C-alpha positions as CSV (number, residue, x, y, z in Angstrom):
1,M,0.0,0.4,-0.2
2,L,2.6,2.4,0.8
3,K,4.7,1.2,-2.4
4,K,2.0,2.8,-4.5
5,L,1.0,5.7,-2.4
6,T,4.5,6.4,-2.9
7,H,4.7,6.0,-7.0
8,S,1.7,7.5,-6.9
9,W,2.8,10.6,-5.7
10,M,6.1,10.7,-7.3
11,L,4.0,10.1,-10.6
12,Q,1.5,13.3,-9.4
13,W,5.2,16.0,-8.4
14,N,6.5,14.6,-11.7
15,K,3.8,16.3,-13.5
16,Y,3.7,19.1,-11.2
17,I,7.7,19.5,-12.4
18,S,7.2,18.9,-15.8
19,F,3.8,21.8,-15.8
20,K,5.9,24.5,-14.0
21,I,9.0,23.7,-16.6
22,L,6.5,23.7,-19.7
23,N,5.4,27.3,-17.7
24,I,8.7,28.6,-17.5
25,T,9.7,27.5,-21.0
26,C,6.3,29.4,-22.7
27,L,7.1,32.8,-20.3
28,I,10.7,32.9,-21.8
29,T,9.6,32.1,-25.3
30,M,6.1,35.2,-25.1
31,I,9.6,37.4,-23.7
32,L,12.1,36.6,-26.6
33,G,9.4,36.8,-28.9
34,L,8.7,40.5,-27.7
35,A,12.3,41.9,-27.8
36,P,13.1,44.5,-29.9
37,I,16.8,43.4,-29.9
38,L,16.0,40.9,-32.0
39,P,15.2,40.9,-35.9
40,E,11.2,40.3,-37.1
41,E,11.7,36.7,-38.2
42,W,12.7,35.5,-34.7
43,R,10.3,37.3,-33.2
44,I,7.4,35.7,-35.1
45,L,9.1,32.0,-34.8
46,L,8.9,32.5,-31.4
47,S,5.3,34.1,-31.0
48,L,4.5,30.8,-32.9
49,I,6.4,28.6,-30.2
50,F,4.8,30.1,-28.0
51,I,1.4,29.8,-29.3
52,G,2.1,25.9,-29.3
53,F,3.8,26.3,-25.7
54,L,0.6,28.1,-24.6
55,A,-1.7,24.4,-26.8
56,I,0.3,21.9,-24.5
57,N,0.2,23.8,-21.8
58,F,-3.9,24.1,-22.1
59,L,-3.9,20.3,-23.2
60,C,-2.0,19.7,-20.2
61,V,-4.9,21.1,-17.9
62,A,-7.3,19.8,-19.7
63,T,-6.1,15.8,-20.0
64,H,-4.4,16.3,-16.7
65,P,-6.8,18.0,-13.8
66,S,-4.8,16.4,-11.6
67,I,-2.2,18.6,-12.1
68,Y,-3.9,21.5,-11.7
69,N,-5.0,20.2,-8.1
70,V,-1.7,19.6,-7.1
71,M,-0.8,23.2,-7.9
72,N,-3.8,24.9,-5.7
73,S,-3.5,21.8,-3.0
74,D,-2.0,24.3,-0.1
75,N,-5.0,26.8,-1.0
76,D,-8.0,23.6,-0.6
77,E,-8.5,23.4,2.7
78,K,-8.2,27.6,3.8
79,D,-11.1,28.3,1.1
80,K,-13.2,25.6,2.5
81,I,-16.1,26.4,4.5
82,H,-17.2,24.3,6.7
83,P,-20.8,23.5,7.4
84,R,-20.6,24.2,11.1
85,D,-18.6,27.4,10.5
86,E,-21.7,28.7,8.9
87,E,-23.9,27.7,11.5
88,G,-21.8,29.2,14.1
89,K,-22.0,32.9,12.5
């Protein structure tokens, strides 16, 4: 049981790390695509690459909602309103 749980956690963590790397790469291509120093051809190419990374990003979240859940797991407990809290008010 512990081995299954650890393996599952490792897979979730690997998805999370891959997702973060994808986000950082997407941000870098966006910044480079906006850089006025680069020739226009390079900026167009980087903009197209950025759009591709953005599409992959959306596909990752759509096909693996667990990635999004892992990213927001810290705030889930804080944001939940428990029924007992509402009754006490």
